[in-house]
C-alpha positions as CSV (number, residue, x, y, z in Angstrom):
1,M,-2.9,-46.1,35.6
2,R,-5.4,-46.6,32.7
3,E,-7.4,-43.6,33.8
4,T,-4.2,-41.5,33.9
5,A,-3.4,-42.5,30.3
6,K,-7.0,-41.7,29.2
7,D,-6.8,-38.3,30.9
8,F,-3.5,-37.6,29.3
9,W,-4.8,-38.6,25.8
10,K,-7.9,-36.3,26.2
11,D,-5.9,-33.4,27.6
12,E,-5.7,-30.6,25.0
13,T,-4.1,-27.8,27.0
14,G,-1.0,-27.7,24.8
15,M,-2.8,-27.9,21.5
16,G,-2.7,-24.2,20.8
17,T,1.1,-24.1,21.1
18,V,1.5,-27.0,18.8
19,E,-0.8,-25.5,16.2
20,I,1.1,-22.2,16.2
21,I,4.4,-24.0,15.9
22,L,3.1,-26.0,12.9
23,I,1.8,-22.9,11.2
24,I,5.2,-21.2,11.7
25,V,7.0,-24.3,10.3
26,V,4.7,-24.3,7.2
27,L,5.3,-20.5,6.6
28,I,9.1,-20.9,6.9
29,G,8.9,-23.8,4.5
30,L,6.9,-21.7,2.0
31,V,9.4,-18.9,2.3
32,I,12.3,-21.3,1.7
33,I,10.6,-22.8,-1.3
34,F,9.6,-19.5,-2.9
35,K,12.6,-17.5,-1.8
36,K,13.8,-16.5,-5.3
37,Q,10.3,-15.5,-6.4
38,L,9.8,-13.4,-3.2
39,N,13.1,-11.7,-3.7
40,D,12.3,-10.8,-7.3
41,L,8.8,-9.5,-6.3
42,V,10.2,-7.4,-3.5
43,K,12.9,-5.9,-5.8
44,K,10.3,-5.0,-8.4
45,V,8.1,-3.4,-5.8
46,F,10.9,-1.3,-4.4
47,Q,12.0,-0.3,-7.9
48,K,8.5,0.9,-8.7
49,I,8.3,2.8,-5.4
50,S,11.6,4.4,-6.1
51,S,10.8,5.5,-9.6
52,D,7.4,6.8,-8.6
53,S,8.8,8.7,-5.7
54,N,11.5,10.2,-7.9
55,S,8.8,11.3,-10.4
56,I,6.7,12.9,-7.6
57,I,9.7,14.7,-6.1
58,S,10.8,16.0,-9.5
59,R,7.3,17.3,-10.2
60,A,7.2,18.9,-6.7
61,I,10.5,20.7,-7.3
62,C,9.7,21.8,-10.8
63,G,6.3,23.1,-9.7
64,K,3.9,23.0,-12.7
65,C,6.5,21.8,-15.2
66,Q,5.9,18.7,-17.2
67,V,8.5,16.1,-16.5
């Protein structure tokens, strides 16, 4: 019985799964904590992409015009 307990304690076959689950839990926690900041950042990035793409499209349509 004692050998079985020692073998069980030394067995590390499931450690990879536990580590992955812990990493996922930490990442979810960080997302929850910084949700507002992440939303603001994503909104700013998409606004910048939208304005830059509109600028590029208007220049392409106009040709060599200065917009």
